[in-house]
N, C-alpha and C positions, 0 to 999 in steps of 0.2 A: 186284888186287883179287881177293880169296878167292873159291872158288866157290860158297860160300856166299850170299856177297853179290852175285853175279851172278843167282842163283836168287832171291833176295829182293827185288832192285828190281821186276822184271818184274810178282812177285806183288804188292807194292805199288802199283805201277800199276793193274794190273788191281783191285784192291780200292777204290783211290779213284776209280776209272771208274765202277763200279757202285754206289758211294756217291752219286756226283753223279747218275748216272741215275735212282735211288730218290728222292733228294731231288726232282728236277726233276718226279718224277710225283706226288709228293706234294704238291705245289702245287695247291691249289685256283683254279680259275678263277673268277672274279668277274664276273659276265656282269651288265652296267647299261643302265639305259634310264630314259624318262621315262614319264607318263601320255600316251597316246594311243588310238585307236579299235584300234590292233593290239596295244597294249601296256598291259595296267591291272591292279588288285589284284581278286580276284574271289574269294569264299571263303577269304581270307585268305593267298592265294598269287598271284603274279604269273603273267598267263597273257594269252591273245590270240593272233591267229593270227601275229603276226610272233616271238613268244615260243616259240610250237611249232616254227616253221623252226629258231630258234635251238637249242634242246634236242634237237631231232631231229638236226641236224648235230653237236652235241658228242657225242651219243650214239652215231652212225654212226662219228665220230672216235675212240670209245674213250675220250674225255675225260669221263669220269661222274662225278668229282668236280668240281661247281661249285653254285656258289650263284646264285640270280636275286635283284636288288633294284631296286627304282624309287624314283628321286631326281626331283627339280628338275632341271632338265637342265644347269644350271650345275655341281651336284654330282657328277653324272653325268661329264660334260665334265671336270672337275678331277682325278676319279678315273684316268679313262684317259689323262690327260697325264703322269702323276705317279706312279703305284703298277704294278707287275709285276704278271702275269697277269689285267690287266682287259679284259675283252671288251665294249665298248660297241656298241650295236645301234640301228637305224634313225638311223644319223648321216649326214649329206649330205658325199658326196665332192666336195671343193673344192680348187683348187689350193693355195691358204693352208694346208689340212690334209694333203694329199698326203704330205708327209715327216713326219708327226706320228703317224702310225700305220702299223700292217701291216695292210692292206687284205684281209678275207677273204672277202668275197663280197655282192654286190649283191642284196638281199631283194626290194625292189620300186623301180618310178619312180613319181614325184610330181609335181604340180602346183601351184604356189602361187598363190592370188587374192587382192587385196585386198578386204575386205567392208564394207561399211557399213550402218547401219540405213536401212529404207525411209523412216522418219519423219525421217530426218536426211539430207535431199539435198546433194550436193557437186557442185562442179562440176571433173570429173577427165576430162581426154580423152587422158592421156599419163604416163607416170612423173614427167615433170619438175613437171607440174601440182599431183601428189601432194603433193610439198614443202611445199606451204601449209597442210599437216595434220597432226594430232597422229596417230601410229602407235601401236599397241600392240605392242609385242616382247617376248620373253624372252630374258632374259640368256644371252650364248654361243650361242645359237641362229643358223643358217645366213641366216635371214631379219633379223636384226638385222646380222650380220656384211653381208650383201648390200647393205642399205639404207645402211648406214654408207659402202660403199664409193662409192655414188652419190651421196654429198653429202647425205642426210638427217641435219638436224639434230634435228627435233622429234620424238624417239621415246621414248615413255615404256616403261620396262623392268619386266618383272614376273619373277616365280621360276618361275611356272608359268603351263600354257595357261590354264585355268580362271579365274585371276584376272585375266588378259589380256582374256580373252573377257567377264568381270564389268565390266571398266571400259569396256567398247564399252555394254554395257547401260546401264551407269549416267551414260554421257554425257562420262567423265572422257578418253577418245580418241575420234577420227573415223574411225580405220580400223584394221582387224587384218589380217594376212595368215595366211590358213589354205587347206588343202585342203579339198576338198568333203567328205571325209569326217570331217575335224576339226570343220567347221560343223555338220554333221550330228549326231555325238558330242555336242559342247557345247551345241545347242539342247536335246537329249534330256536331259543333266546340269542343266541352269538353268530346263527348264520352258518354255524360248522358242518362239515358234512361228517355225521358220526360215524361212517364206514373207515373214517381216519382215525377212531378212536380202537384201542386193543385191550380187552381183557385178560390181564397179566395173571391176578390172584383172586381167590375169595378169601376173605376175612370172616371164617367160619364161625370163631368164638366171639366175634362183634356181632354179629347176624341176628338178628332178636325180634321181638315182638313191639311195637311203636302203641303207646297208651296215651289215654288221657287220664291226667294226675292233677289233685288238688294240692294246695299247700298246707302246711301243718297248721296255721290257726284256722282254718274253714272248720265251721261248724259240724260235727260228725252227721247230724240229721242231714244236711245238704250232701254230704259226700254218700252217704246210703241211699237217698231218693234217686241220686244220679247212676249208681252202681245197678238198683234196680232196674231204672227206665232204661239202661244201656244193655242189660242181660234179657230184658222183653223183645228190645228191637231187633238185638240178635236171634233169639229163638226164633223171631217169627220170619227170619231169613231179611230183615230189613237192610243190616250193616252192608251183607254181601251184596244186594241189590244195586245199593248205594255206589258202593265201592266199584261196580262194574259200569258203570255208566260212561259212555264215552267221553 
């Protein structure tokens, strides 16, 4: 091999490495979520306490090239399953999902409850007895997946939580699974008196942590930087302070 060729090859490899790094850094992170009391659109932008946690995490990680989008849950979930550089947040971490994502941090813990209308009494003393009634769920949501796994067949699927709740108000379903904060927010959005909602049963096994998680094709270095930044914010008490904002 000629000396010039020996010099050229390391130079070429180094150049290609730097090019690959530059391309990786240029990738925009697409952070996706759905409408919840912690993630919503106000003033033309996606905001909310959970959104603030994600944004501060990305900024702490030096990942400032990102965009935020709010979709129906099934759309956000599909993007996170199929596209690179997608960060989905407020996603429940379940055994079925464990290998489908890179988990970057638990933002909060939640409890789901079955709610009915006070004007619509139901005879429910256990999860098994709830199978006799129609339940409104969202497509590809953890509550739909959980109830299916328990043998529930009378599930009415909606694309968004507001549509799901309105089906309860119109008498199209008997029950809906919500968190207490979800119930309060949806009552506010619809002008419904929350005193007319009754908590029937807590879905203990479906109650879980809500995380931010990356799609599998996302670079490991991006995932690691996000994990480290989130742990720093959490250790400093920043995550809890953000979530406690009025």
